[in-house]
Structures are given as structure tokens and as C-alpha cells.
ZASE-239553 format. One record per atom (N, C-alpha, C): residue in one letter; atom name; x, y, z. Coordinates in Angstrom, 1 decimal, decimal comma, padded with zeros to 4 digits, always signed. Atoms other than C-alpha are relative to their C-alpha. Example, Ala and Ser with C-alpha at 12.3 -4.5 7.8 and 13.67 -1.06 7.14 Angstrom:
% residues 2
<pt><residuo>A</residuo><atomo>N</atomo><xx>+000,9</xx><yy>-001,2</yy><zz>+000,0</zz></pt>
<pt><residuo>A</residuo><atomo>CA</atomo><xx>+012,3</xx><yy>-004,5</yy><zz>+007,8</zz></pt>
<pt><residuo>A</residuo><atomo>C</atomo><xx>+000,9</xx><yy>+001,2</yy><zz>+000,0</zz></pt>
<pt><residuo>S</residuo><atomo>N</atomo><xx>-000,9</xx><yy>-001,1</yy><zz>+000,0</zz></pt>
<pt><residuo>S</residuo><atomo>CA</atomo><xx>+013,7</xx><yy>-001,1</yy><zz>+007,1</zz></pt>
<pt><residuo>S</residuo><atomo>C</atomo><xx>-000,8</xx><yy>+001,1</yy><zz>+000,8</zz></pt>
END
This chain:
% residues 53
<pt><residuo>M</residuo><atomo>N</atomo><xx>+000,5</xx><yy>+001,3</yy><zz>+000,5</zz></pt>
<pt><residuo>M</residuo><atomo>CA</atomo><xx>-002,0</xx><yy>+008,2</yy><zz>+001,6</zz></pt>
<pt><residuo>M</residuo><atomo>C</atomo><xx>-000,5</xx><yy>-000,8</yy><zz>+001,2</zz></pt>
<pt><residuo>N</residuo><atomo>N</atomo><xx>+000,4</xx><yy>+000,8</yy><zz>-001,1</zz></pt>
<pt><residuo>N</residuo><atomo>CA</atomo><xx>-004,0</xx><yy>+005,9</yy><zz>+003,7</zz></pt>
<pt><residuo>N</residuo><atomo>C</atomo><xx>-000,3</xx><yy>-001,4</yy><zz>-000,4</zz></pt>
<pt><residuo>G</residuo><atomo>N</atomo><xx>+000,2</xx><yy>+001,4</yy><zz>+000,5</zz></pt>
<pt><residuo>G</residuo><atomo>CA</atomo><xx>-003,9</xx><yy>+002,7</yy><zz>+001,7</zz></pt>
<pt><residuo>G</residuo><atomo>C</atomo><xx>-001,3</xx><yy>-000,1</yy><zz>-000,8</zz></pt>
<pt><residuo>R</residuo><atomo>N</atomo><xx>+001,3</xx><yy>+000,1</yy><zz>+000,7</zz></pt>
<pt><residuo>R</residuo><atomo>CA</atomo><xx>-007,6</xx><yy>+003,1</yy><zz>+000,8</zz></pt>
<pt><residuo>R</residuo><atomo>C</atomo><xx>+000,1</xx><yy>+000,9</yy><zz>-001,2</zz></pt>
<pt><residuo>G</residuo><atomo>N</atomo><xx>-000,1</xx><yy>-000,8</yy><zz>+001,2</zz></pt>
<pt><residuo>G</residuo><atomo>CA</atomo><xx>-006,6</xx><yy>+005,8</yy><zz>-001,7</zz></pt>
<pt><residuo>G</residuo><atomo>C</atomo><xx>+000,7</xx><yy>-000,7</yy><zz>-001,2</zz></pt>
<pt><residuo>S</residuo><atomo>N</atomo><xx>-000,6</xx><yy>+000,7</yy><zz>+001,0</zz></pt>
<pt><residuo>S</residuo><atomo>CA</atomo><xx>-004,7</xx><yy>+003,2</yy><zz>-003,6</zz></pt>
<pt><residuo>S</residuo><atomo>C</atomo><xx>-000,9</xx><yy>-001,0</yy><zz>-000,7</zz></pt>
<pt><residuo>R</residuo><atomo>N</atomo><xx>+000,9</xx><yy>+000,9</yy><zz>+000,6</zz></pt>
<pt><residuo>R</residuo><atomo>CA</atomo><xx>-007,8</xx><yy>+001,3</yy><zz>-004,5</zz></pt>
<pt><residuo>R</residuo><atomo>C</atomo><xx>-000,6</xx><yy>+000,5</yy><zz>-001,3</zz></pt>
<pt><residuo>G</residuo><atomo>N</atomo><xx>+000,7</xx><yy>-000,4</yy><zz>+001,3</zz></pt>
<pt><residuo>G</residuo><atomo>CA</atomo><xx>-009,3</xx><yy>+001,3</yy><zz>-008,0</zz></pt>
<pt><residuo>G</residuo><atomo>C</atomo><xx>-001,5</xx><yy>+000,1</yy><zz>+000,2</zz></pt>
<pt><residuo>P</residuo><atomo>N</atomo><xx>+001,4</xx><yy>-000,1</yy><zz>-000,1</zz></pt>
<pt><residuo>P</residuo><atomo>CA</atomo><xx>-012,9</xx><yy>+001,9</yy><zz>-008,8</zz></pt>
<pt><residuo>P</residuo><atomo>C</atomo><xx>-000,8</xx><yy>-001,2</yy><zz>+000,3</zz></pt>
<pt><residuo>D</residuo><atomo>N</atomo><xx>+000,6</xx><yy>+001,3</yy><zz>-000,3</zz></pt>
<pt><residuo>D</residuo><atomo>CA</atomo><xx>-013,7</xx><yy>-001,8</yy><zz>-008,4</zz></pt>
<pt><residuo>D</residuo><atomo>C</atomo><xx>+000,3</xx><yy>-000,5</yy><zz>+001,4</zz></pt>
<pt><residuo>G</residuo><atomo>N</atomo><xx>-000,3</xx><yy>+000,4</yy><zz>-001,4</zz></pt>
<pt><residuo>G</residuo><atomo>CA</atomo><xx>-012,3</xx><yy>-001,9</yy><zz>-004,9</zz></pt>
<pt><residuo>G</residuo><atomo>C</atomo><xx>+001,3</xx><yy>-000,8</yy><zz>+000,2</zz></pt>
<pt><residuo>E</residuo><atomo>N</atomo><xx>-001,2</xx><yy>+000,8</yy><zz>-000,1</zz></pt>
<pt><residuo>E</residuo><atomo>CA</atomo><xx>-009,2</xx><yy>-003,8</yy><zz>-005,7</zz></pt>
<pt><residuo>E</residuo><atomo>C</atomo><xx>+001,2</xx><yy>+001,0</yy><zz>+000,2</zz></pt>
<pt><residuo>A</residuo><atomo>N</atomo><xx>-001,2</xx><yy>-000,8</yy><zz>-000,2</zz></pt>
<pt><residuo>A</residuo><atomo>CA</atomo><xx>-005,8</xx><yy>-002,5</yy><zz>-004,5</zz></pt>
<pt><residuo>A</residuo><atomo>C</atomo><xx>+000,7</xx><yy>+000,2</yy><zz>-001,3</zz></pt>
<pt><residuo>A</residuo><atomo>N</atomo><xx>-000,9</xx><yy>-000,2</yy><zz>+001,1</zz></pt>
<pt><residuo>A</residuo><atomo>CA</atomo><xx>-003,7</xx><yy>-000,9</yy><zz>-007,2</zz></pt>
<pt><residuo>A</residuo><atomo>C</atomo><xx>+001,3</xx><yy>-000,7</yy><zz>+000,2</zz></pt>
<pt><residuo>A</residuo><atomo>N</atomo><xx>-001,3</xx><yy>+000,7</yy><zz>-000,1</zz></pt>
<pt><residuo>A</residuo><atomo>CA</atomo><xx>-000,6</xx><yy>-002,9</yy><zz>-007,9</zz></pt>
<pt><residuo>A</residuo><atomo>C</atomo><xx>+001,1</xx><yy>+001,0</yy><zz>+000,1</zz></pt>
<pt><residuo>L</residuo><atomo>N</atomo><xx>-001,2</xx><yy>-000,9</yy><zz>-000,2</zz></pt>
<pt><residuo>L</residuo><atomo>CA</atomo><xx>+002,5</xx><yy>-001,1</yy><zz>-006,6</zz></pt>
<pt><residuo>L</residuo><atomo>C</atomo><xx>+001,3</xx><yy>-000,7</yy><zz>-000,2</zz></pt>
<pt><residuo>S</residuo><atomo>N</atomo><xx>-001,3</xx><yy>+000,6</yy><zz>+000,0</zz></pt>
<pt><residuo>S</residuo><atomo>CA</atomo><xx>+006,1</xx><yy>-001,7</yy><zz>-007,3</zz></pt>
<pt><residuo>S</residuo><atomo>C</atomo><xx>+000,5</xx><yy>+000,0</yy><zz>+001,4</zz></pt>
<pt><residuo>P</residuo><atomo>N</atomo><xx>-000,5</xx><yy>-000,1</yy><zz>-001,4</zz></pt>
<pt><residuo>P</residuo><atomo>CA</atomo><xx>+008,2</xx><yy>-002,4</yy><zz>-004,2</zz></pt>
<pt><residuo>P</residuo><atomo>C</atomo><xx>+000,5</xx><yy>+001,4</yy><zz>+000,3</zz></pt>
<pt><residuo>A</residuo><atomo>N</atomo><xx>-000,4</xx><yy>-001,3</yy><zz>-000,3</zz></pt>
<pt><residuo>A</residuo><atomo>CA</atomo><xx>+009,6</xx><yy>+001,1</yy><zz>-004,5</zz></pt>
<pt><residuo>A</residuo><atomo>C</atomo><xx>-001,2</xx><yy>+000,9</yy><zz>+000,3</zz></pt>
<pt><residuo>E</residuo><atomo>N</atomo><xx>+001,2</xx><yy>-000,7</yy><zz>-000,2</zz></pt>
<pt><residuo>E</residuo><atomo>CA</atomo><xx>+006,1</xx><yy>+002,6</yy><zz>-004,7</zz></pt>
<pt><residuo>E</residuo><atomo>C</atomo><xx>-000,6</xx><yy>-000,3</yy><zz>+001,4</zz></pt>
<pt><residuo>A</residuo><atomo>N</atomo><xx>+000,5</xx><yy>+000,5</yy><zz>-001,3</zz></pt>
<pt><residuo>A</residuo><atomo>CA</atomo><xx>+005,0</xx><yy>+000,5</yy><zz>-001,7</zz></pt>
<pt><residuo>A</residuo><atomo>C</atomo><xx>+000,9</xx><yy>+000,6</yy><zz>+001,1</zz></pt>
<pt><residuo>A</residuo><atomo>N</atomo><xx>-000,8</xx><yy>-000,6</yy><zz>-001,1</zz></pt>
<pt><residuo>A</residuo><atomo>CA</atomo><xx>+008,0</xx><yy>+001,8</yy><zz>+000,3</zz></pt>
<pt><residuo>A</residuo><atomo>C</atomo><xx>-000,3</xx><yy>+001,5</yy><zz>+000,2</zz></pt>
<pt><residuo>V</residuo><atomo>N</atomo><xx>+000,4</xx><yy>-001,4</yy><zz>-000,1</zz></pt>
<pt><residuo>V</residuo><atomo>CA</atomo><xx>+007,1</xx><yy>+005,4</yy><zz>-000,5</zz></pt>
<pt><residuo>V</residuo><atomo>C</atomo><xx>-001,3</xx><yy>+000,1</yy><zz>+000,7</zz></pt>
<pt><residuo>E</residuo><atomo>N</atomo><xx>+001,3</xx><yy>+000,0</yy><zz>-000,7</zz></pt>
<pt><residuo>E</residuo><atomo>CA</atomo><xx>+003,5</xx><yy>+004,7</yy><zz>+000,6</zz></pt>
<pt><residuo>E</residuo><atomo>C</atomo><xx>+000,2</xx><yy>-000,3</yy><zz>+001,5</zz></pt>
<pt><residuo>A</residuo><atomo>N</atomo><xx>-000,2</xx><yy>+000,4</yy><zz>-001,4</zz></pt>
<pt><residuo>A</residuo><atomo>CA</atomo><xx>+004,7</xx><yy>+003,0</yy><zz>+003,8</zz></pt>
<pt><residuo>A</residuo><atomo>C</atomo><xx>+000,7</xx><yy>+001,2</yy><zz>+000,8</zz></pt>
<pt><residuo>R</residuo><atomo>N</atomo><xx>-000,6</xx><yy>-001,1</yy><zz>-000,6</zz></pt>
<pt><residuo>R</residuo><atomo>CA</atomo><xx>+007,0</xx><yy>+006,0</yy><zz>+004,6</zz></pt>
<pt><residuo>R</residuo><atomo>C</atomo><xx>-001,0</xx><yy>+001,1</yy><zz>+000,3</zz></pt>
<pt><residuo>A</residuo><atomo>N</atomo><xx>+001,0</xx><yy>-001,0</yy><zz>-000,2</zz></pt>
<pt><residuo>A</residuo><atomo>CA</atomo><xx>+004,1</xx><yy>+008,4</yy><zz>+004,1</zz></pt>
<pt><residuo>A</residuo><atomo>C</atomo><xx>-000,9</xx><yy>-000,3</yy><zz>+001,1</zz></pt>
<pt><residuo>L</residuo><atomo>N</atomo><xx>+000,8</xx><yy>+000,4</yy><zz>-001,2</zz></pt>
<pt><residuo>L</residuo><atomo>CA</atomo><xx>+002,0</xx><yy>+006,4</yy><zz>+006,5</zz></pt>
<pt><residuo>L</residuo><atomo>C</atomo><xx>+000,7</xx><yy>+000,1</yy><zz>+001,3</zz></pt>
<pt><residuo>A</residuo><atomo>N</atomo><xx>-000,8</xx><yy>-000,2</yy><zz>-001,3</zz></pt>
<pt><residuo>A</residuo><atomo>CA</atomo><xx>+004,7</xx><yy>+006,3</yy><zz>+009,1</zz></pt>
<pt><residuo>A</residuo><atomo>C</atomo><xx>+000,2</xx><yy>+001,4</yy><zz>+000,4</zz></pt>
<pt><residuo>A</residuo><atomo>N</atomo><xx>-000,2</xx><yy>-001,4</yy><zz>-000,3</zz></pt>
<pt><residuo>A</residuo><atomo>CA</atomo><xx>+005,3</xx><yy>+010,0</yy><zz>+008,8</zz></pt>
<pt><residuo>A</residuo><atomo>C</atomo><xx>-001,2</xx><yy>+000,7</yy><zz>+000,6</zz></pt>
<pt><residuo>R</residuo><atomo>N</atomo><xx>+001,2</xx><yy>-000,7</yy><zz>-000,5</zz></pt>
<pt><residuo>R</residuo><atomo>CA</atomo><xx>+001,7</xx><yy>+010,9</yy><zz>+009,6</zz></pt>
<pt><residuo>R</residuo><atomo>C</atomo><xx>-000,2</xx><yy>-000,4</yy><zz>+001,4</zz></pt>
<pt><residuo>G</residuo><atomo>N</atomo><xx>+000,0</xx><yy>+000,3</yy><zz>-001,4</zz></pt>
<pt><residuo>G</residuo><atomo>CA</atomo><xx>+002,1</xx><yy>+009,1</yy><zz>+012,9</zz></pt>
<pt><residuo>G</residuo><atomo>C</atomo><xx>-001,3</xx><yy>-000,8</yy><zz>+000,5</zz></pt>
<pt><residuo>E</residuo><atomo>N</atomo><xx>+001,2</xx><yy>+000,8</yy><zz>-000,4</zz></pt>
<pt><residuo>E</residuo><atomo>CA</atomo><xx>-001,2</xx><yy>+007,2</yy><zz>+012,9</zz></pt>
<pt><residuo>E</residuo><atomo>C</atomo><xx>-000,3</xx><yy>-001,1</yy><zz>-001,1</zz></pt>
<pt><residuo>V</residuo><atomo>N</atomo><xx>+000,1</xx><yy>+001,1</yy><zz>+000,9</zz></pt>
<pt><residuo>V</residuo><atomo>CA</atomo><xx>-001,1</xx><yy>+003,9</yy><zz>+011,1</zz></pt>
<pt><residuo>V</residuo><atomo>C</atomo><xx>-001,0</xx><yy>-001,0</yy><zz>+000,5</zz></pt>
<pt><residuo>T</residuo><atomo>N</atomo><xx>+001,0</xx><yy>+000,9</yy><zz>-000,4</zz></pt>
<pt><residuo>T</residuo><atomo>CA</atomo><xx>-004,1</xx><yy>+001,6</yy><zz>+011,2</zz></pt>
<pt><residuo>T</residuo><atomo>C</atomo><xx>+000,4</xx><yy>-001,4</yy><zz>-000,5</zz></pt>
<pt><residuo>A</residuo><atomo>N</atomo><xx>-000,2</xx><yy>+001,4</yy><zz>+000,4</zz></pt>
<pt><residuo>A</residuo><atomo>CA</atomo><xx>-004,1</xx><yy>-002,2</yy><zz>+010,8</zz></pt>
<pt><residuo>A</residuo><atomo>C</atomo><xx>-000,3</xx><yy>-000,1</yy><zz>-001,5</zz></pt>
<pt><residuo>D</residuo><atomo>N</atomo><xx>+000,3</xx><yy>+000,1</yy><zz>+001,4</zz></pt>
<pt><residuo>D</residuo><atomo>CA</atomo><xx>-005,8</xx><yy>-001,7</yy><zz>+007,4</zz></pt>
<pt><residuo>D</residuo><atomo>C</atomo><xx>+001,1</xx><yy>+000,6</yy><zz>-000,8</zz></pt>
<pt><residuo>D</residuo><atomo>N</atomo><xx>-001,1</xx><yy>-000,6</yy><zz>+000,7</zz></pt>
<pt><residuo>D</residuo><atomo>CA</atomo><xx>-003,0</xx><yy>+000,6</yy><zz>+006,3</zz></pt>
<pt><residuo>D</residuo><atomo>C</atomo><xx>+001,2</xx><yy>-001,0</yy><zz>-000,2</zz></pt>
<pt><residuo>V</residuo><atomo>N</atomo><xx>-001,1</xx><yy>+001,0</yy><zz>+000,1</zz></pt>
<pt><residuo>V</residuo><atomo>CA</atomo><xx>-000,4</xx><yy>-002,1</yy><zz>+007,1</zz></pt>
<pt><residuo>V</residuo><atomo>C</atomo><xx>-000,3</xx><yy>-001,1</yy><zz>-000,9</zz></pt>
<pt><residuo>T</residuo><atomo>N</atomo><xx>+000,4</xx><yy>+001,1</yy><zz>+000,8</zz></pt>
<pt><residuo>T</residuo><atomo>CA</atomo><xx>-002,4</xx><yy>-004,8</yy><zz>+005,5</zz></pt>
<pt><residuo>T</residuo><atomo>C</atomo><xx>+000,0</xx><yy>+000,4</yy><zz>-001,5</zz></pt>
<pt><residuo>D</residuo><atomo>N</atomo><xx>+000,1</xx><yy>-000,4</yy><zz>+001,4</zz></pt>
<pt><residuo>D</residuo><atomo>CA</atomo><xx>-002,9</xx><yy>-002,8</yy><zz>+002,3</zz></pt>
<pt><residuo>D</residuo><atomo>C</atomo><xx>+001,5</xx><yy>+000,1</yy><zz>-000,6</zz></pt>
<pt><residuo>V</residuo><atomo>N</atomo><xx>-001,4</xx><yy>-000,1</yy><zz>+000,5</zz></pt>
<pt><residuo>V</residuo><atomo>CA</atomo><xx>+000,9</xx><yy>-002,1</yy><zz>+002,0</zz></pt>
<pt><residuo>V</residuo><atomo>C</atomo><xx>+000,6</xx><yy>-001,3</yy><zz>-000,1</zz></pt>
<pt><residuo>L</residuo><atomo>N</atomo><xx>-000,6</xx><yy>+001,4</yy><zz>+000,1</zz></pt>
<pt><residuo>L</residuo><atomo>CA</atomo><xx>+001,9</xx><yy>-005,7</yy><zz>+002,7</zz></pt>
<pt><residuo>L</residuo><atomo>C</atomo><xx>-000,6</xx><yy>-000,7</yy><zz>-001,2</zz></pt>
<pt><residuo>R</residuo><atomo>N</atomo><xx>+000,7</xx><yy>+000,7</yy><zz>+001,2</zz></pt>
<pt><residuo>R</residuo><atomo>CA</atomo><xx>-000,7</xx><yy>-006,9</yy><zz>+000,1</zz></pt>
<pt><residuo>R</residuo><atomo>C</atomo><xx>+000,7</xx><yy>+000,5</yy><zz>-001,3</zz></pt>
<pt><residuo>A</residuo><atomo>N</atomo><xx>-000,5</xx><yy>-000,6</yy><zz>+001,2</zz></pt>
<pt><residuo>A</residuo><atomo>CA</atomo><xx>+000,7</xx><yy>-004,5</yy><zz>-002,4</zz></pt>
<pt><residuo>A</residuo><atomo>C</atomo><xx>+001,5</xx><yy>-000,5</yy><zz>-000,3</zz></pt>
<pt><residuo>V</residuo><atomo>N</atomo><xx>-001,4</xx><yy>+000,5</yy><zz>+000,2</zz></pt>
<pt><residuo>V</residuo><atomo>CA</atomo><xx>+004,3</xx><yy>-005,6</yy><zz>-001,8</zz></pt>
<pt><residuo>V</residuo><atomo>C</atomo><xx>+000,0</xx><yy>-001,4</yy><zz>-000,4</zz></pt>
<pt><residuo>R</residuo><atomo>N</atomo><xx>+000,1</xx><yy>+001,5</yy><zz>+000,4</zz></pt>
<pt><residuo>R</residuo><atomo>CA</atomo><xx>+003,3</xx><yy>-009,3</yy><zz>-002,0</zz></pt>
<pt><residuo>R</residuo><atomo>C</atomo><xx>-000,4</xx><yy>-000,1</yy><zz>-001,5</zz></pt>
<pt><residuo>E</residuo><atomo>N</atomo><xx>+000,4</xx><yy>+000,0</yy><zz>+001,4</zz></pt>
<pt><residuo>E</residuo><atomo>CA</atomo><xx>+001,6</xx><yy>-008,6</yy><zz>-005,3</zz></pt>
<pt><residuo>E</residuo><atomo>C</atomo><xx>+001,1</xx><yy>+000,4</yy><zz>-001,0</zz></pt>
<pt><residuo>A</residuo><atomo>N</atomo><xx>-001,1</xx><yy>-000,5</yy><zz>+000,8</zz></pt>
<pt><residuo>A</residuo><atomo>CA</atomo><xx>+004,5</xx><yy>-006,7</yy><zz>-006,7</zz></pt>
<pt><residuo>A</residuo><atomo>C</atomo><xx>+001,1</xx><yy>-001,1</yy><zz>-000,1</zz></pt>
<pt><residuo>R</residuo><atomo>N</atomo><xx>-001,0</xx><yy>+001,1</yy><zz>+000,1</zz></pt>
<pt><residuo>R</residuo><atomo>CA</atomo><xx>+006,9</xx><yy>-009,6</yy><zz>-005,8</zz></pt>
<pt><residuo>R</residuo><atomo>C</atomo><xx>-000,5</xx><yy>-001,1</yy><zz>-000,9</zz></pt>
<pt><residuo>E</residuo><atomo>N</atomo><xx>+000,5</xx><yy>+001,1</yy><zz>+000,8</zz></pt>
<pt><residuo>E</residuo><atomo>CA</atomo><xx>+004,6</xx><yy>-012,1</yy><zz>-007,5</zz></pt>
<pt><residuo>E</residuo><atomo>C</atomo><xx>+000,1</xx><yy>+000,4</yy><zz>-001,5</zz></pt>
<pt><residuo>R</residuo><atomo>N</atomo><xx>-000,1</xx><yy>-000,4</yy><zz>+001,4</zz></pt>
<pt><residuo>R</residuo><atomo>CA</atomo><xx>+004,7</xx><yy>-010,0</yy><zz>-010,7</zz></pt>
<pt><residuo>R</residuo><atomo>C</atomo><xx>+001,5</xx><yy>+000,0</yy><zz>-000,5</zz></pt>
<pt><residuo>A</residuo><atomo>N</atomo><xx>-001,4</xx><yy>-000,2</yy><zz>+000,4</zz></pt>
<pt><residuo>A</residuo><atomo>CA</atomo><xx>+008,5</xx><yy>-009,7</yy><zz>-010,6</zz></pt>
<pt><residuo>A</residuo><atomo>C</atomo><xx>+000,6</xx><yy>-001,4</yy><zz>-000,4</zz></pt>
END
């Protein structure tokens, strides 16, 4: 997963639960090459999930 894969057809980030965001963050970290966009996408997803809760 690269963060960009979590975007819907309209370009908006898919809403992730905190648990799903953690799984995506772990996958990013495991591949050893995390971009600023990756971090921003995950943080945005976590923030949106918290707002829904």
C-alpha cells in the first residue's frame, strides 16, 4: 500500500478506521521507503476516522 491506493475514483482518500490506518502504516514502514505523501495520507485517514467516532 502506498497511500495513493486508498483513494477512491474521485481522488478522495477512503475513510479508514484507526485499526485499518495502523495496518496501512505498518505496511508502509515494512517496505522501508515511506514518502511524505504516505505519511500525510495515513495521518489524514486517522484524523477522519477520529472525527467519525
